[in-house]
Phi, psi and omega in degrees: 000140176305142175284148172284136183247127181243154169258120185265327180211149185211119178227164173203161172282158163304154172266128180259147180285157180309124193061025181265212189297331184256359189292350185263357178290129171292143190298324181297318187284330180288321179291324175299326177301317183282325179296315181303308178308312185306311184279326181295313183294345173248355176072037181260136179283119180297348177293340181275353180289122182283331184193153172228129184240115189245131170276133172202136185272304187267088192260075176212160179064230190282354169250024176263180170058042180060073186294342179289319181294320176299322180297315177299318179291321181299325180292342179085016175289162182301145180291348175291344182275117186268177182197145172217155188246128181242156179229104163246047180051223180305334177268020191295315185278342168290326184284326174303322177289325174296311177302315180297320182289324182289325180290322174295313178301319179291339182092012180282329175220157175251329178224124190224137173259136172248130186214173173203154188212149161200122165261093183286346181285310184282323179237082189304156180296141182074355177293359180260005173267094186201184184111182183293326178235099192266001177283115180289344187265314189083162188295324184300313174295316182300311188292338180294332181242016182298338183275350183283133175234125177239102179052039184091352174263126189267139177073214181297146190227160176281166183297331175295326176289319176302315179305317178289330170298322177298315180294327186281320184293321186263013181050046179267133184274164176300324187286322173306317179292311181296320184294327179289319182293317181295318170316314178304313172301313182297318182286327177297310179303316176300316180291321174298319183293329181278358183076014188286329182291348185295334180299336195239331192265134169264130180289147181220146178286134179296146176214101181273138179294133183088348181220045186299334184268007187277181183293125184275128179252138182281126181263122188233359176219160179296136188277331191282352185284120188246155173265096186238189185198158175304331184289314178295324189282328186298334181270001175287138180275145177306146187259325191257331180227123178241136000268356195253023171286164182257337188267123175235175174301337184273337175249024170239165181296158178268146173286122195218166172244143172171172175215154179211156182209147175227141178260112175256145174205173171271158188307318179296314178298320177295323179291321181291336175272356182072024185262142179268107186290158178266318179212163176244138175291111186268316176195172177203154184211150168225137187230153174243161175203205188296119172290353179268307178301309167068301198270001177270356190290340167311324179302303180292325173301322183287317175300321183297310181297322179290326177295321178300317185270000179056043177240166176235167181310316178300338175279351181268133181267330189222129168247135160245116176237128189294134182268067172298317169218152180304313181306332179306306190292315185298318178296319180292324179294317176298313189290328182252011181051053185266139173293123182286341175299342185258005186242119172059056185288338178264015185087188187203198191294338183295323180265316187280329184110163187227076178285108195321294181293344182263355190284325171306306174299317182297322178298320179290317179307307180298317176309311179300316182287322180291322174300311173305311178299318187292332188081010182283174183258308186246138172232147182233132177234141176214149180224138170280154186222142175303142181086012173082056183220163169204146176249152174226132186225138181240128176233163183227127184292142175256093182280000000 
């Protein structure tokens, strides 16, 4: 029989804006900061950890050569603790959680850390598309979709155009997208001001790229949250389709730096070490879909994980759906008829930021703590991923 897998602790760094307070941190050291906080908060000897699985998307430069292993060594953990880095695009660290849970459930490991990191300041998005042959798809993939036309863009498209397609399909207006974006900032600011993020954020000394020797200021809160308004959002110009596009810098996720980590183990191991779990992993799913539409796959991933658990939408108390773009969440809500008051109650990536490889873990960190605070039973997380994929994870609070 598969073993019960529990989440014992969940932490993250604050999320820094591009070229902001965390931009000078090496990604391995940024991850190490979260790893050390994770074991310190529960008093666990890191020598007991069987594996560390870290999600990271742009694996080049400072994030190359298995950044997970570098993070373990940077943390000062025993050299006996192994680590690997995985890439499922924006869902990389959510996939790390799945891999960790599966290895524990199968009995291959007892204690595993699932984490994620991305320094988008130091390692810009797409900077890993390089080499003698820099086309990441190849002719076979390109020709398969070459007859598809999306607003005049032929064949494979970037996610911003996919977000425009999603808005078109679900008849979402620019005003609806901006209203959702504003709500993300309002909810994030309210959560911050109430001190509720304190349960999950580990403070870190600021280190600005290019000014590493400057005066260090302790960073305790996410940098991306803004005091904005519908009027301010309305004047932003469309980024991907001009002049009539709906996706702007205001209703899309922010480019960010950050790391997050979760401590997973089987229930008996937690009990043996006197550790009280926060939540239990109930089920998980990953689905694929149309790589052109791309951003609607969380809908099917959600259906899949609920079906596997024999639960319905009404059984879920708290949802975390990644706000890569506002229409991702709005389309998901419409398709599944979800009460918006249960979705991203602490805000999301539009306000907090979207450090690609860290976001899956960041969402789970927030979900675990919010579910515990709310006194709810079940929480569900899903995230859209480039190439037309999505992970979904279902957890149950241990009150």
